[in-house]
C-alpha positions as CSV (number, residue, x, y, z in Angstrom):
1,M,-146.3,41.8,-85.0
2,Q,-144.1,42.9,-82.1
3,S,-140.4,43.6,-82.8
4,S,-137.9,42.7,-80.2
5,S,-136.1,45.5,-78.4
6,P,-132.3,46.1,-78.8
7,F,-131.8,45.1,-75.2
8,S,-133.5,41.7,-75.5
9,S,-131.5,41.1,-78.8
10,R,-128.2,41.6,-76.9
11,W,-129.3,39.1,-74.2
12,Q,-130.3,36.6,-76.9
13,S,-127.0,37.0,-78.7
14,L,-125.2,36.5,-75.3
15,F,-127.0,33.2,-74.7
16,H,-126.6,32.0,-78.2
17,M,-122.9,32.9,-78.7
18,T,-120.5,30.3,-80.0
19,E,-118.5,28.0,-77.7
20,T,-115.3,29.9,-78.6
21,K,-116.7,33.3,-77.7
22,R,-118.3,31.9,-74.5
23,R,-114.9,30.5,-73.4
24,A,-113.2,33.8,-74.2
25,L,-115.9,35.6,-72.1
26,Y,-115.3,33.2,-69.2
27,G,-111.6,33.8,-69.4
28,Y,-112.1,37.6,-69.3
29,L,-114.4,37.3,-66.3
30,F,-111.9,35.1,-64.4
31,I,-109.0,37.5,-64.9
32,L,-111.1,40.6,-64.2
33,P,-110.5,40.6,-60.4
34,T,-106.7,40.3,-61.0
35,V,-106.7,43.2,-63.5
36,V,-108.8,45.4,-61.1
37,F,-106.4,44.5,-58.3
38,F,-103.4,45.4,-60.5
39,L,-104.8,48.7,-61.6
40,V,-106.0,49.8,-58.2
41,F,-103.1,48.7,-56.0
42,I,-100.1,48.6,-58.3
43,A,-100.5,50.7,-61.5
44,F,-102.3,53.6,-59.9
45,P,-99.9,54.0,-56.9
46,F,-97.0,53.7,-59.3
47,F,-98.0,56.5,-61.6
48,R,-99.2,58.5,-58.6
49,A,-95.8,58.2,-57.1
50,I,-94.2,59.4,-60.3
51,G,-96.5,62.4,-60.3
52,I,-95.7,63.2,-56.6
53,S,-92.0,62.8,-57.3
54,M,-92.1,65.8,-59.6
55,T,-93.6,68.1,-56.9
56,E,-92.5,69.9,-53.8
57,W,-94.9,68.7,-51.2
58,A,-94.8,68.2,-47.5
59,G,-97.9,66.1,-47.4
60,Y,-100.2,68.7,-45.8
61,D,-99.8,71.7,-48.1
62,Q,-100.5,72.4,-51.8
63,P,-98.1,70.4,-54.1
64,R,-96.0,72.6,-56.4
65,F,-94.7,71.1,-59.6
66,I,-90.9,71.3,-60.0
67,G,-90.3,68.8,-62.8
68,L,-87.2,66.6,-62.3
69,K,-85.6,68.8,-59.6
70,N,-86.0,66.1,-56.9
71,F,-84.1,63.6,-59.1
72,I,-81.4,66.2,-59.9
73,N,-81.0,67.0,-56.2
74,M,-80.8,63.3,-55.5
75,M,-77.6,63.0,-57.6
76,N,-75.9,65.5,-55.3
77,D,-77.3,64.0,-52.1
78,R,-74.5,62.4,-50.1
79,I,-76.8,60.5,-47.8
80,F,-78.7,59.1,-50.8
81,W,-75.5,57.6,-52.2
82,I,-74.5,56.2,-48.8
83,A,-78.0,54.6,-48.6
84,L,-77.6,53.2,-52.2
85,K,-74.2,51.7,-51.4
86,N,-75.5,50.1,-48.2
87,T,-78.6,48.8,-50.0
88,F,-76.4,47.2,-52.7
89,F,-74.1,45.7,-50.2
90,F,-77.0,44.3,-48.2
91,M,-78.7,42.9,-51.4
92,V,-75.5,41.2,-52.7
93,A,-74.6,39.7,-49.3
94,T,-78.0,38.4,-48.4
95,T,-78.6,37.0,-51.9
96,I,-75.4,35.0,-51.7
97,L,-75.8,33.8,-48.1
98,Q,-79.5,33.3,-48.2
99,T,-79.1,31.1,-51.3
100,I,-76.1,29.0,-50.6
101,I,-76.7,28.3,-46.9
102,P,-80.4,27.3,-47.1
103,L,-79.5,25.1,-50.1
104,L,-76.8,23.2,-48.1
105,V,-79.0,22.9,-45.1
106,A,-81.8,21.5,-47.3
107,V,-79.5,19.0,-48.9
108,L,-78.2,17.8,-45.4
109,L,-81.7,17.4,-44.0
110,N,-82.8,15.6,-47.2
111,A,-80.2,12.9,-46.5
112,G,-82.6,11.2,-44.0
113,W,-81.0,12.2,-40.7
114,R,-82.8,11.1,-37.6
115,G,-85.0,13.9,-36.3
116,D,-84.9,15.8,-39.6
117,V,-88.5,16.9,-39.2
118,A,-87.7,18.5,-35.8
119,Y,-84.7,20.2,-37.3
120,R,-86.8,21.7,-40.2
121,T,-89.4,22.9,-37.7
122,I,-86.8,24.6,-35.5
123,L,-85.1,26.3,-38.4
124,F,-88.5,27.5,-39.8
125,L,-89.7,29.0,-36.5
126,P,-87.8,32.3,-36.8
127,N,-89.7,32.9,-40.1
128,I,-93.0,33.1,-38.3
129,I,-91.8,35.9,-36.0
130,S,-92.5,39.4,-37.0
131,L,-89.4,41.2,-38.3
132,V,-90.1,44.0,-35.9
133,V,-89.9,41.5,-33.0
134,T,-86.9,39.9,-34.5
135,G,-85.1,43.3,-34.8
136,L,-85.9,44.2,-31.1
137,L,-84.7,40.7,-30.0
138,W,-81.4,41.0,-31.8
139,R,-80.9,44.6,-30.8
140,M,-80.9,43.3,-27.2
141,I,-78.5,40.5,-28.1
142,Y,-76.1,42.9,-29.8
143,D,-76.3,45.4,-26.9
144,G,-72.7,46.4,-26.1
145,N,-73.2,46.6,-22.4
146,F,-75.8,44.0,-21.5
147,G,-76.1,41.9,-24.6
148,I,-75.9,38.1,-24.6
149,L,-73.3,38.1,-27.4
150,N,-70.7,40.1,-25.6
151,S,-71.4,38.1,-22.4
152,A,-70.9,34.9,-24.3
153,L,-67.6,36.1,-25.7
154,T,-66.4,37.1,-22.3
155,T,-67.3,33.6,-20.9
156,L,-65.5,31.9,-23.7
157,G,-62.3,34.0,-23.0
158,L,-62.8,36.0,-26.2
159,A,-63.3,39.4,-24.5
160,A,-61.0,41.0,-27.1
161,L,-63.7,40.4,-29.7
162,K,-66.4,42.4,-27.8
163,R,-67.8,45.3,-29.8
164,Q,-70.6,47.8,-29.7
165,W,-72.0,45.9,-32.6
166,L,-74.7,48.3,-33.7
167,A,-72.8,51.4,-32.8
168,D,-69.6,50.5,-34.8
169,P,-69.8,51.5,-38.5
170,S,-67.6,48.6,-39.4
171,T,-69.8,45.9,-37.8
172,V,-73.4,47.3,-38.1
173,M,-74.2,46.1,-41.6
174,P,-72.7,42.6,-41.1
175,A,-74.7,42.4,-37.9
176,I,-77.9,43.2,-39.6
177,I,-77.1,40.7,-42.4
178,V,-76.7,38.0,-39.9
179,V,-80.2,38.8,-38.5
180,S,-81.7,38.7,-41.9
181,L,-80.1,35.3,-42.5
182,W,-81.3,33.9,-39.2
183,A,-84.9,35.1,-39.9
184,S,-85.1,33.8,-43.5
185,L,-83.0,30.6,-43.4
186,G,-86.0,28.4,-42.7
187,F,-88.2,29.9,-45.4
188,Y,-85.6,29.4,-48.2
189,M,-84.7,26.0,-46.8
190,V,-88.3,24.8,-47.2
191,I,-88.3,26.1,-50.8
192,F,-85.1,24.1,-51.6
193,F,-86.4,21.1,-49.7
194,A,-89.5,21.0,-51.8
195,G,-87.4,21.3,-55.0
196,L,-85.3,18.3,-53.9
197,Q,-88.4,16.2,-53.6
198,S,-89.0,16.7,-57.3
199,I,-85.7,15.3,-58.4
200,P,-86.1,11.7,-59.7
201,P,-84.1,9.3,-57.3
202,E,-83.2,7.3,-60.4
203,L,-80.6,9.9,-61.3
204,Y,-78.8,9.4,-58.0
205,E,-78.9,5.6,-58.4
206,V,-77.4,5.8,-61.9
207,A,-74.7,8.2,-60.6
208,S,-73.9,5.8,-57.8
209,I,-73.5,2.9,-60.2
210,D,-71.1,5.1,-62.2
211,G,-69.1,5.7,-59.1
212,A,-70.1,9.3,-58.3
213,N,-69.5,10.5,-54.8
214,S,-71.7,12.8,-52.8
215,W,-70.0,16.0,-53.9
216,Q,-70.2,15.0,-57.6
217,K,-73.9,14.2,-57.2
218,L,-74.4,17.6,-55.6
219,V,-72.6,19.5,-58.4
220,H,-73.7,17.5,-61.4
221,I,-77.3,16.5,-60.4
222,T,-78.7,18.5,-57.5
223,I,-77.6,22.0,-58.3
224,P,-78.5,21.8,-62.1
225,M,-81.9,20.3,-61.3
226,L,-82.6,22.9,-58.7
227,W,-81.7,25.8,-60.9
228,P,-85.3,27.0,-61.5
229,V,-85.9,27.0,-57.7
230,T,-82.5,28.7,-57.1
231,T,-83.6,31.4,-59.6
232,V,-86.8,32.1,-57.7
233,V,-84.9,32.3,-54.4
234,M,-82.4,34.7,-55.8
235,V,-85.0,37.0,-57.4
236,I,-86.9,37.1,-54.0
237,N,-83.6,38.0,-52.3
238,I,-82.7,40.7,-54.8
239,I,-86.1,42.4,-54.5
240,G,-86.2,42.0,-50.7
241,G,-82.7,43.3,-50.4
242,I,-83.5,46.4,-52.4
243,K,-86.7,47.1,-50.5
244,V,-85.3,46.2,-47.0
245,F,-86.7,48.5,-44.3
246,D,-88.2,47.1,-41.1
247,V,-85.3,45.2,-39.6
248,V,-82.9,48.0,-40.3
249,Y,-85.2,50.7,-38.9
250,V,-86.0,48.8,-35.8
251,M,-82.4,47.9,-35.0
252,T,-80.5,51.1,-35.9
253,T,-82.8,53.7,-37.6
254,G,-80.1,53.9,-40.2
255,G,-77.3,54.8,-37.7
256,P,-74.7,55.3,-36.5
257,N,-74.1,58.4,-38.7
258,H,-76.0,56.8,-41.7
259,A,-73.6,53.7,-41.6
260,S,-76.6,51.4,-41.9
261,E,-78.9,53.8,-43.9
262,V,-80.6,52.0,-46.7
263,L,-83.0,53.4,-49.3
264,G,-86.1,52.2,-47.4
265,T,-85.1,53.9,-44.2
266,Y,-84.0,57.1,-46.1
267,L,-87.4,57.2,-47.9
268,Y,-89.2,56.9,-44.6
269,V,-87.2,59.5,-42.8
270,T,-87.4,61.9,-45.7
271,A,-91.2,61.4,-46.1
272,F,-92.1,62.0,-42.5
273,G,-89.2,63.9,-41.1
274,A,-88.8,61.1,-38.6
275,T,-85.3,62.1,-37.2
276,G,-83.4,65.2,-36.6
277,G,-86.6,67.4,-36.5
278,G,-86.5,67.7,-40.3
279,S,-89.6,68.7,-42.2
280,P,-91.3,66.0,-44.3
281,S,-90.8,66.0,-48.0
282,M,-93.2,63.6,-49.8
283,G,-92.0,64.7,-53.2
284,Y,-88.4,63.8,-52.6
285,A,-89.4,60.6,-50.8
286,S,-91.5,59.6,-53.8
287,A,-88.5,60.2,-56.0
288,V,-86.5,57.8,-53.8
289,G,-89.4,55.3,-54.1
290,V,-89.3,55.5,-57.8
291,V,-85.6,54.7,-57.8
292,I,-86.2,51.7,-55.5
293,L,-88.8,50.4,-58.0
294,I,-86.6,50.9,-61.0
295,L,-83.7,49.2,-59.2
296,S,-85.9,46.2,-58.3
297,M,-87.0,45.9,-61.9
298,I,-83.5,46.1,-63.3
299,G,-82.1,43.7,-60.7
300,T,-84.8,41.2,-61.4
301,A,-84.4,41.5,-65.2
302,I,-80.6,41.0,-65.0
303,Q,-81.0,38.1,-62.7
304,L,-83.5,36.4,-65.0
305,R,-81.4,37.1,-68.0
306,L,-78.2,35.6,-66.4
307,T,-79.9,32.6,-65.0
308,G,-82.1,31.9,-68.0
309,R,-80.5,28.6,-69.0
310,R,-81.6,25.0,-69.2
311,T,-81.5,22.6,-66.3
312,D,-79.2,20.0,-67.8
313,V,-77.7,17.2,-65.8
314,Y,-74.0,16.9,-66.6
């Protein structure tokens, strides 16, 4: 009598497993690609960046372990603190503006205006343009000598308001924030518009019977019911504001005199020695990257904590 091999026994047990075990196996197989993606493209780069941040490394030589020296030097780095301040200012301003304005636009377009589909399409178009192209376009608009903005101000008799918008430390960050709002307005408007479609119309009908006006409906029905959507929009804005890079780098490269320097541009310049002929420092840049990641996690956690409430209709 032939005995079955251990290999065949395993296959037999696989095919004769209980329904519960089979479902569990299918579940593991379905999440396996996601787990592999997370480990390869998120977890490994994260821990690799932490390791590099503890070295002195130019990217082409042999890394030398220096412990927490990069982080200690960062605490005394004037440019880092300027970049951190500008990043925080950009994050707060864009989170507020890119939440409130798209919400109001979505509410207006949801009122059934004639041509509302065309308006939504026009407002969404800037979102499909690359941020690099957007930055170049607005850099020409803001040009102090030949830009459309200053020409329009002159035509309107407001020549006193003309500025070197991207060369003036007092206007460069607000100018970039306006560009960010212009580029992302349509995207967040669509998110809010989709959320508005999920609000039961019966709530507005009952409110109308009770004598509520449009403002009261907005405050007591629309905004509370849209709170989960608003939370998502704010989290996206917080993370995007902390990680901002492309539009700032294209428009100003962090200038003038670091007035628009953000953590993303400072990381890039430090890593590759992109300006001023400086030597690249991958170790220090990785330390800046770790700070960006930690700030993103803290900002998201605080936001979710503060907005973690029920969507009651008052």
